[in-house]
C-alpha positions in Angstrom: -9.5 -13.9 55.4 -7.5 -10.8 56.4 -5.5 -8.8 53.9 -1.9 -8.1 54.6 -1.0 -4.5 55.2 1.4 -2.9 52.7 4.7 -2.0 54.2 6.0 1.3 52.9 8.2 2.2 51.1 7.8 -0.4 48.4 7.6 -1.0 44.7 4.0 -0.8 43.7 2.3 -1.6 40.4 -0.5 0.6 39.1 -2.5 -0.3 36.0 -4.3 2.5 34.1 -7.0 1.5 31.6 -7.7 4.3 29.2 -8.9 5.3 25.7 -6.0 4.6 23.3 -4.7 8.0 22.2 -1.3 9.2 21.0 -0.9 11.4 24.1 -1.9 8.7 26.6 1.6 7.5 27.6 3.0 10.9 28.0 0.1 12.3 30.0 0.1 9.2 32.4 3.8 9.4 32.9 3.6 13.2 33.6 1.1 12.5 36.4 3.1 9.6 37.8 6.3 11.7 37.9 4.5 14.3 39.9 4.0 11.7 42.6 7.3 9.7 42.3 10.3 11.9 41.4 12.5 8.8 41.0 10.2 7.1 38.4 12.1 5.6 35.5 10.6 5.1 32.0 11.7 1.4 31.9 9.1 0.7 34.6 6.3 1.1 32.0 4.4 -1.5 30.1 1.8 -0.7 27.4 -0.8 -3.1 26.1 -3.5 -2.4 23.5 -6.9 -4.0 23.7 -7.9 -6.5 21.0 -9.4 -3.8 18.7 -6.9 -1.1 20.0 -9.7 1.2 21.3 -8.3 1.0 24.8 -4.8 0.7 26.2 -3.5 -0.5 29.6 -0.5 1.3 31.0 1.2 -0.5 33.9 3.7 1.5 35.9 5.8 0.4 38.9 6.4 3.3 41.3 8.2 3.6 44.6 5.2 4.0 46.9 5.9 6.0 50.1 2.5 5.8 51.7 -1.2 5.7 51.4 -1.6 9.5 50.9 0.7 9.3 47.9 -1.3 6.5 46.3 -4.6 8.2 46.9 -3.4 11.5 45.4 -1.9 9.6 42.4 -5.3 7.8 41.9 -7.2 11.1 42.1 -4.9 12.8 39.6 -5.0 9.9 37.1 -8.8 9.7 37.3 -9.0 13.4 36.5 -7.5 12.7 33.1 -10.3 12.5 30.6 -8.7 9.5 28.7 -8.6 7.4 31.9 -11.4 5.0 32.5 -10.1 3.0 35.4 -7.1 2.8 37.8 -6.2 -0.5 39.4 
């Protein structure tokens, strides 16, 4: 089965799984804003794990191309709280 190619620009959801910390949301949003200058805070969803040790942060960005997505992934993974980016 062939995967469909993404047509840019488009709205694109990124989910960040990270250690739950008071600075998590602000640090993730700071990184996202570096890659999407039109990002709005209402495009964020937070969800704690069952025991609140981890948190998922879902953001919807305006993706302009693969280089933007790769750079965003790299910068998010450089954050020590971040465990996974989907």
